DSSP file (Angstrom, degrees, kcal/mol; ACC not computed):
  #  RESIDUE AA STRUCTURE BP1 BP2  ACC     N-H-->O    O-->H-N    N-H-->O    O-->H-N    TCO  KAPPA ALPHA  PHI   PSI    X-CA   Y-CA   Z-CA
    1    1 A M     >        0   0    0      0, 0.0     4,-2.0     0, 0.0     5,-0.2   0.000 360.0 360.0 360.0 -30.1   12.7   64.2   -2.9
    2    2 A H  H  >  +     0   0    0      1,-0.2     4,-2.1     2,-0.2     5,-0.2   0.900 360.0  50.2 -72.8 -32.5   11.5   60.6   -2.8
    3    3 A T  H  > S+     0   0    0      2,-0.2     4,-2.5     1,-0.2     5,-0.2   0.928 109.5  53.5 -67.9 -42.0   14.7   59.4   -0.9
    4    4 A L  H  > S+     0   0    0      1,-0.2     4,-2.9     2,-0.2     5,-0.2   0.936 110.8  43.8 -53.5 -48.6   14.2   62.2    1.6
    5    5 A V  H  X S+     0   0    0     -4,-2.0     4,-2.6     2,-0.2    -1,-0.2   0.910 115.1  50.7 -63.7 -41.2   10.6   61.1    2.4
    6    6 A T  H  X S+     0   0    0     -4,-2.1     4,-2.0     2,-0.2    -2,-0.2   0.914 112.8  46.8 -59.3 -46.4   11.8   57.4    2.5
    7    7 A N  H  X S+     0   0    0     -4,-2.5     4,-2.6     2,-0.2    -2,-0.2   0.912 113.0  47.0 -64.2 -50.3   14.6   58.3    4.9
    8    8 A L  H  X S+     0   0    0     -4,-2.9     4,-2.3     2,-0.2    -2,-0.2   0.916 110.6  53.4 -61.7 -40.7   12.3   60.4    7.1
    9    9 A N  H  X S+     0   0    0     -4,-2.6     4,-1.2    -5,-0.2    -2,-0.2   0.929 113.1  43.9 -59.8 -46.0    9.6   57.6    7.2
   10   10 A A  H  X S+     0   0    0     -4,-2.0     4,-2.3     2,-0.2     5,-0.2   0.891 111.6  55.8 -64.9 -41.3   12.4   55.1    8.3
   11   11 A L  H  X S+     0   0    0     -4,-2.6     4,-1.9     1,-0.2    -2,-0.2   0.913 107.5  45.6 -53.3 -52.4   13.7   57.7   10.8
   12   12 A W  H  X S+     0   0    0     -4,-2.3     4,-1.7     1,-0.2    -1,-0.2   0.736 112.2  53.1 -72.4 -25.5   10.4   58.1   12.6
   13   13 A Q  H  X S+     0   0    0     -4,-1.2     4,-2.0    -5,-0.2    -2,-0.2   0.878 111.2  45.4 -75.6 -38.2    9.8   54.3   12.8
   14   14 A V  H  X S+     0   0    0     -4,-2.3     4,-2.0     2,-0.2    -2,-0.2   0.846 111.5  52.1 -76.0 -30.9   13.1   53.7   14.3
   15   15 A T  H  X S+     0   0    0     -4,-1.9     4,-2.3    -5,-0.2     5,-0.2   0.937 112.6  47.2 -70.7 -45.4   12.7   56.6   16.9
   16   16 A V  H  X S+     0   0    0     -4,-1.7     4,-1.9     1,-0.2    -2,-0.2   0.906 113.4  46.1 -59.3 -40.9    9.3   55.1   17.9
   17   17 A A  H  X S+     0   0    0     -4,-2.0     4,-1.8     2,-0.2     5,-0.4   0.815 113.8  49.4 -69.9 -33.7   10.7   51.7   18.2
   18   18 A G  H  X>S+     0   0    0     -4,-2.0     4,-1.8     2,-0.2     5,-0.5   0.867 113.4  47.3 -74.4 -34.0   13.8   53.0   20.2
   19   19 A L  I  X>S+     0   0    0     -4,-2.3     5,-1.3     3,-0.2     4,-1.0   0.863 114.9  44.8 -71.6 -36.2   11.5   55.0   22.6
   20   20 A L  I  <>S+     0   0    0     -4,-1.9     5,-1.0    -5,-0.2    -2,-0.2   0.903 127.3  27.8 -79.3 -40.3    9.1   52.1   23.2
   21   21 A L  I  <5S+     0   0    0     -4,-1.8    -3,-0.2     3,-0.2    -2,-0.2   0.813 127.4  41.8 -88.4 -35.5   11.9   49.4   23.7
   22   22 A G  I  <5S+     0   0    0     -4,-1.8    -3,-0.2    -5,-0.4    -2,-0.1   0.892 137.3   8.4 -88.9 -29.0   14.7   51.5   25.1
   23   23 A A  I  X<S+     0   0    0     -4,-1.0     4,-1.3    -5,-0.5    -3,-0.2   0.633 124.3  59.6-115.4 -23.2   12.9   53.8   27.4
   24   24 A G  I  ><S+     0   0    0     -5,-1.3     4,-2.6    -6,-0.2    -3,-0.2   0.935 102.9  49.0 -74.7 -47.2    9.2   52.3   27.5
   25   25 A L  H  ><S+     0   0    0     -5,-1.0     4,-2.0     1,-0.2     5,-0.2   0.896 111.9  49.0 -72.6 -35.1   10.0   48.8   28.9
   26   26 A P  H  > S+     0   0    0      0, 0.0     4,-2.5     0, 0.0    -1,-0.2   0.884 111.7  51.0 -58.8 -41.2   12.2   50.2   31.8
   27   27 A I  H  X S+     0   0    0     -4,-1.3     4,-2.6     1,-0.2    -2,-0.2   0.897 108.2  49.7 -65.6 -43.8    9.6   52.6   32.7
   28   28 A V  H  X S+     0   0    0     -4,-2.6     4,-1.9     2,-0.2    -1,-0.2   0.867 111.2  51.1 -69.5 -30.7    6.9   49.9   32.8
   29   29 A F  H  X S+     0   0    0     -4,-2.0     4,-2.4     2,-0.2    -2,-0.2   0.909 109.4  50.8 -67.7 -41.6    9.2   47.8   35.0
   30   30 A A  H  X S+     0   0    0     -4,-2.5     4,-2.4     2,-0.2    -2,-0.2   0.918 109.5  49.3 -57.9 -43.2    9.6   50.8   37.2
   31   31 A V  H  X S+     0   0    0     -4,-2.6     4,-2.9     1,-0.2    -2,-0.2   0.874 111.0  50.1 -59.4 -42.7    5.9   51.3   37.5
   32   32 A G  H  X S+     0   0    0     -4,-1.9     4,-2.0     2,-0.2    -1,-0.2   0.867 110.9  48.7 -68.6 -34.1    5.5   47.6   38.3
   33   33 A V  H  X S+     0   0    0     -4,-2.4     4,-1.9     2,-0.2    -2,-0.2   0.933 113.1  49.2 -70.8 -43.9    8.2   47.8   41.1
   34   34 A R  H  X S+     0   0    0     -4,-2.4     4,-1.1     2,-0.2    -2,-0.2   0.894 111.9  47.5 -60.4 -43.9    6.4   50.9   42.5
   35   35 A L  H  X S+     0   0    0     -4,-2.9     4,-0.6     1,-0.2     3,-0.4   0.904 109.6  53.0 -64.8 -37.3    3.1   49.3   42.4
   36   36 A W  H >< S+     0   0    0     -4,-2.0     3,-0.6     1,-0.2     4,-0.5   0.853 105.8  56.5 -65.6 -32.7    4.4   46.1   44.1
   37   37 A S  H 3< S+     0   0    0     -4,-1.9    -1,-0.2     1,-0.2     3,-0.2   0.768 109.5  42.7 -67.6 -28.8    5.9   48.3   46.8
   38   38 A I  H 3< S+     0   0    0     -4,-1.1    -1,-0.2    -3,-0.4    -2,-0.2   0.409  91.8  87.9 -93.0  -0.9    2.5   49.9   47.7
   39   39 A A  S << S+     0   0    0     -3,-0.6    13,-3.2    -4,-0.6     2,-0.4   0.831  90.6  44.5 -68.3 -28.8    0.6   46.6   47.6
   40   40 A D  E     +A   51   0A   0     -4,-0.5     2,-0.4    11,-0.2    11,-0.2  -0.966  67.7 177.3-113.6 122.7    1.3   45.7   51.2
   41   41 A T  E     -A   50   0A   0      9,-2.4     9,-3.1    -2,-0.4    -3,-0.1  -0.993  13.4-156.8-128.5 139.2    1.0   48.3   54.0
   42   42 A V        -     0   0    0     -2,-0.4     7,-0.1     7,-0.2     5,-0.1  -0.927  26.5-116.3-114.2 125.4    1.5   47.6   57.6
   43   43 A P    >   -     0   0    0      0, 0.0     3,-0.8     0, 0.0     4,-0.0  -0.063  20.8-121.9 -44.3 151.6   -0.1   49.9   60.1
   44   44 A A  T 3  S+     0   0    0      1,-0.2     3,-0.1     2,-0.0    -2,-0.0   0.865 113.3  51.3 -68.6 -35.1    2.3   52.0   62.5
   45   45 A E  T 3  S-     0   0    0      1,-0.3    -1,-0.2     0, 0.0     2,-0.2   0.413 118.8-111.9 -85.5   5.6    0.7   50.5   65.5
   46   46 A G    <   +     0   0    0     -3,-0.8    -1,-0.3     1,-0.1    -2,-0.0  -0.495  61.9 123.4  97.1-172.4    1.2   46.9   64.3
   47   47 A G        -     0   0    0     -2,-0.2    -1,-0.1    -3,-0.1     0, 0.0  -0.452  65.0 -21.8 103.7-177.1   -1.6   44.6   63.3
   48   48 A P  S    S-     0   0    0      0, 0.0     2,-0.3     0, 0.0    -2,-0.1  -0.221  70.8-101.7 -71.2 155.2   -2.5   42.7   60.1
   49   49 A V        -     0   0    0     -7,-0.1     2,-0.5     1,-0.0    -7,-0.2  -0.527  29.3-137.5 -75.8 132.2   -1.1   43.7   56.7
   50   50 A H  E     -A   41   0A   0     -9,-3.1    -9,-2.4    -2,-0.3     2,-0.5  -0.814  18.2-147.7 -95.4 129.5   -3.6   45.6   54.5
   51   51 A R  E     -A   40   0A   0     -2,-0.5     2,-1.0   -11,-0.2   -11,-0.2  -0.852   6.9-153.8-100.4 133.7   -3.4   44.4   50.8
   52   52 A N     >  -     0   0    0    -13,-3.2     4,-2.0    -2,-0.5     5,-0.2  -0.854  14.7-176.5-102.1  94.7   -4.0   46.8   48.0
   53   53 A Y  H  > S+     0   0    0     -2,-1.0     4,-2.3     1,-0.2     5,-0.2   0.847  77.4  56.7 -73.8 -31.2   -5.2   44.4   45.3
   54   54 A P  H  > S+     0   0    0      0, 0.0     4,-2.3     0, 0.0    -1,-0.2   0.925 109.4  48.1 -54.8 -45.4   -5.6   47.0   42.5
   55   55 A A  H  > S+     0   0    0      2,-0.2     4,-2.3     1,-0.2    -2,-0.2   0.913 112.3  49.0 -65.5 -46.9   -1.9   47.8   43.0
   56   56 A L  H  X S+     0   0    0     -4,-2.0     4,-2.3     1,-0.2    -1,-0.2   0.859 110.1  50.4 -61.5 -35.1   -0.9   44.1   43.0
   57   57 A A  H  X S+     0   0    0     -4,-2.3     4,-1.5     2,-0.2    -2,-0.2   0.881 111.4  48.4 -77.9 -33.3   -2.9   43.4   39.9
   58   58 A G  H  X S+     0   0    0     -4,-2.3     4,-2.0    -5,-0.2    -2,-0.2   0.845 111.0  51.9 -71.7 -31.8   -1.2   46.4   38.1
   59   59 A A  H  X S+     0   0    0     -4,-2.3     4,-2.3     2,-0.2     5,-0.2   0.944 110.7  47.0 -66.6 -52.1    2.1   45.2   39.3
   60   60 A Y  H  X S+     0   0    0     -4,-2.3     4,-1.6     2,-0.2    -2,-0.2   0.839 110.9  52.0 -47.1 -41.1    1.4   41.8   37.9
   61   61 A A  H  X S+     0   0    0     -4,-1.5     4,-2.1     2,-0.2    -2,-0.2   0.893 109.9  50.1 -72.3 -41.6    0.2   43.2   34.6
   62   62 A C  H  X S+     0   0    0     -4,-2.0     4,-1.8     1,-0.2    -2,-0.2   0.905 111.9  46.0 -62.5 -44.0    3.4   45.3   34.3
   63   63 A F  H  X S+     0   0    0     -4,-2.3     4,-2.0     2,-0.2    -2,-0.2   0.775 110.6  53.0 -70.4 -29.0    5.6   42.3   34.9
   64   64 A A  H  X S+     0   0    0     -4,-1.6     4,-2.5    -5,-0.2    -2,-0.2   0.885 108.4  51.6 -76.5 -38.3    3.7   40.1   32.5
   65   65 A L  H  X S+     0   0    0     -4,-2.1     4,-2.2     2,-0.2    -2,-0.2   0.926 110.1  48.7 -51.8 -51.7    4.2   42.8   29.8
   66   66 A I  H  X S+     0   0    0     -4,-1.8     4,-2.1     2,-0.2    -2,-0.2   0.885 112.7  47.8 -61.0 -42.1    7.9   42.8   30.5
   67   67 A I  H  X S+     0   0    0     -4,-2.0     4,-3.2     2,-0.2    -1,-0.2   0.922 110.6  51.7 -67.1 -40.8    8.1   38.9   30.3
   68   68 A A  H  X S+     0   0    0     -4,-2.5     4,-2.5     2,-0.2    -2,-0.2   0.904 109.3  51.0 -60.9 -40.7    6.1   38.9   27.0
   69   69 A A  H  X S+     0   0    0     -4,-2.2     4,-2.3     2,-0.2    -2,-0.2   0.929 112.7  44.5 -63.6 -46.6    8.5   41.5   25.5
   70   70 A I  H  X S+     0   0    0     -4,-2.1     4,-2.3     2,-0.2     5,-0.3   0.961 113.3  50.0 -66.5 -47.5   11.5   39.5   26.4
   71   71 A V  H  X S+     0   0    0     -4,-3.2     4,-2.4     1,-0.2    -2,-0.2   0.913 113.2  48.4 -52.0 -43.9    9.9   36.2   25.2
   72   72 A T  H  X S+     0   0    0     -4,-2.5     4,-2.0     2,-0.2    -1,-0.2   0.821 109.4  52.3 -61.2 -37.5    9.1   38.0   22.0
   73   73 A G  H  X S+     0   0    0     -4,-2.3     4,-2.1     2,-0.2    -2,-0.2   0.899 111.1  46.3 -60.7 -47.0   12.5   39.3   21.6
   74   74 A I  H  X S+     0   0    0     -4,-2.3     4,-1.6     2,-0.2    -2,-0.2   0.872 112.9  47.7 -71.3 -39.2   14.1   36.0   22.0
   75   75 A V  H  < S+     0   0    0     -4,-2.4     4,-0.4    -5,-0.3    -1,-0.2   0.908 111.2  52.0 -68.1 -39.6   11.8   34.3   19.7
   76   76 A Y  H >< S+     0   0    0     -4,-2.0     3,-0.8     1,-0.2    -2,-0.2   0.882 108.5  51.6 -58.6 -42.6   12.2   37.1   17.0
   77   77 A T  H 3< S+     0   0    0     -4,-2.1     3,-0.4     1,-0.2     4,-0.2   0.847 114.8  43.8 -67.5 -36.2   16.0   36.7   17.3
   78   78 A A  T 3X S+     0   0    0     -4,-1.6     4,-2.7     1,-0.2     5,-0.3   0.339  77.9 111.5 -90.2   3.0   15.6   32.8   16.8
   79   79 A K  H <> S+     0   0    0     -3,-0.8     4,-1.1    -4,-0.4    11,-0.3   0.783  77.4  48.5 -55.0 -35.1   13.2   32.9   14.0
   80   80 A A  H  > S+     0   0    0     -3,-0.4     4,-2.6    -4,-0.2     3,-0.3   0.927 113.1  49.2 -72.0 -47.8   15.5   31.6   11.3
   81   81 A F  H  > S+     0   0    0      1,-0.2     4,-2.5    -4,-0.2     5,-0.4   0.910 111.8  47.9 -58.1 -43.1   16.6   28.8   13.6
   82   82 A L  H  X S+     0   0    0     -4,-2.7     6,-1.9     2,-0.2     4,-1.2   0.815 112.5  50.4 -66.1 -32.7   13.1   27.8   14.4
   83   83 A A  H  X S+     0   0    0     -4,-1.1     4,-1.0    -3,-0.3    -2,-0.2   0.932 116.5  39.2 -68.1 -54.1   12.3   27.9   10.7
   84   84 A A  H  < S+     0   0    0     -4,-2.6    -2,-0.2     2,-0.2    -3,-0.2   0.909 125.7  34.8 -69.1 -44.8   15.2   25.7    9.6
   85   85 A R  H  < S+     0   0    0     -4,-2.5    -3,-0.2    -5,-0.3    -2,-0.2   0.898 133.7  15.2 -77.1 -48.9   15.1   23.3   12.5
   86   86 A F  H  < S-     0   0    0     -4,-1.2    -3,-0.2    -5,-0.4    -2,-0.2   0.349  92.4-118.0-109.6  -0.1   11.4   22.8   13.4
   87   87 A G     <  +     0   0    0     -4,-1.0     2,-0.7    -5,-0.3    -4,-0.3   0.749  64.3 146.0  57.9  24.9    9.5   24.2   10.5
   88   88 A I        -     0   0    0     -6,-1.9     2,-0.9    -7,-0.1    -1,-0.2  -0.858  32.9-164.1 -96.0 106.5    8.1   26.7   12.7
   89   89 A H        +     0   0    0     -2,-0.7     2,-0.3    -3,-0.1     3,-0.2  -0.778  18.7 163.6-106.4  99.1    7.6   30.0   10.6
   90   90 A L    >   +     0   0    0     -2,-0.9     3,-1.0   -11,-0.3    -7,-0.1  -0.817  59.9  15.5-109.9 151.8    7.0   33.1   12.9
   91   91 A F  T 3  S-     0   0    0     -2,-0.3    -1,-0.2     1,-0.2   -12,-0.0   0.782 130.1 -62.2  66.0  21.7    7.3   36.8   12.0
   92   92 A G  T 3         0   0    0     -3,-0.2    -1,-0.2     1,-0.1    -2,-0.1   0.797 360.0 360.0  77.5  25.3    7.3   36.0    8.3
   93   93 A A    <         0   0    0     -3,-1.0    -2,-0.1   -14,-0.1    -1,-0.1   0.466 360.0 360.0 -80.0 360.0   10.5   34.0    8.4
């Protein structure tokens, strides 16, 4: 019974990580692109461009989250190299 509980615990952790990283990050990027597209509107009769600053700030926040996730993934992958070469111990390496 203990093995079953341990396996189910590991299964839900992997499932959550897969949903967050596998589907969550592309969704955040798509929301950022959508917010970026509605940040600038041009009236039909011409004239000055109207800025939607909350949408622009939301797009920047989405893109910043994506960049942070990418940098974190690269640093996590290189944690052993950083520990061996530079003495920088990240993520418990």
